[in-house]
C-alpha positions, 0 to 999 in steps of 0.5 A: 417157355418150359417147366423151369420157366414156369417155376421161375414165374411162381418164384417171381410171384412170391418175390413180388408179394413178399411170400419168400420161400412159401410153397403154396402147393403144400396148402391144397384143398381137402378135408383135414383129419379133424373134419373126417373124424368129427364131421364124417364119422360122427355123422352116423350112429352105429359102427356099421354105418360109420364103416360104410361111410369110410368105404364110400369116401375111399371109393369116391377118392379112388374113382377121382384119382383114376379119372384124373390119371386118365386126364393127365395121360390125355393131356400129355399127348395133347402137349406133345402134339402141340409142341410138334407143330412148331407154332408159337401159339401152340407152344404157349398152349402147350405150356398152359396145359403143362401148368394145368397138369402140374396143378392136377398133380398137386391135387393128388396131394390132398387126395393122398392125405385124405386116403391115408387118414381114412385108411387109418380110421378104417383100421380102428374098426373091430372088423371089416363088415359085410354088406349083409351085416350093414343091412342087418344093423339098419333097424337099430341104426335108424332107431338111434338116428331118429331118436337123436334127431328128435332130441336135437329138434326139441332143443332147436325149438327151445333155443332157435338154434338150427339142429344141424348146428347143434349136431355139429357143435356136439360132433366137434366137442364144442361146449354148448352150455352158454346156449342151452338150459340145464334141461336141454343140455341134459337131454342131449347129453343123455342121447349122445352118452347112450350112443357112445356107451353102445358103440363101446359095448359093440367094439368090446363084443366084437373083440371077444 
């Protein structure tokens, strides 16, 4: 069995289950742009920390890609060695590894999508922050974050809604009106409005 036969097996799967020409490889796992923009970036309360999060995410994706590349090189050697024995069982094992290799290459699709999205997000920042600048911004960051978390906890105590769910709903810009009273909504709106205003001012200041 070679690569062409593996492709044929995939096509047979589609035919048996009525999937037609649907390419399942195009629907690999990974975070969407919506997730990255709303649940990764908006998790932090100042530009410096948002910038740091993008860098951490990019480093993780880079390291994963390099490890996977090394694993693929190793697997190719193992495949060649199995095919060289001339044994039928080894030949099947080689094909299994070829299929795993193809799956690893498909995984790179979602990594590439995430990397491209994160680079686009990175380029929206008014500057590339140094680690010293990130450290210097920590007191202001934690003040904003703790104030926001206290407001979320207050609303959670009144409504019974988990603070994390309150936070996620606001990050995703989902209306919470039917769950919150006027006071609770006003409290959260004030906290988040101040954060957005401060971020806008920070961006404007850095561009000048």
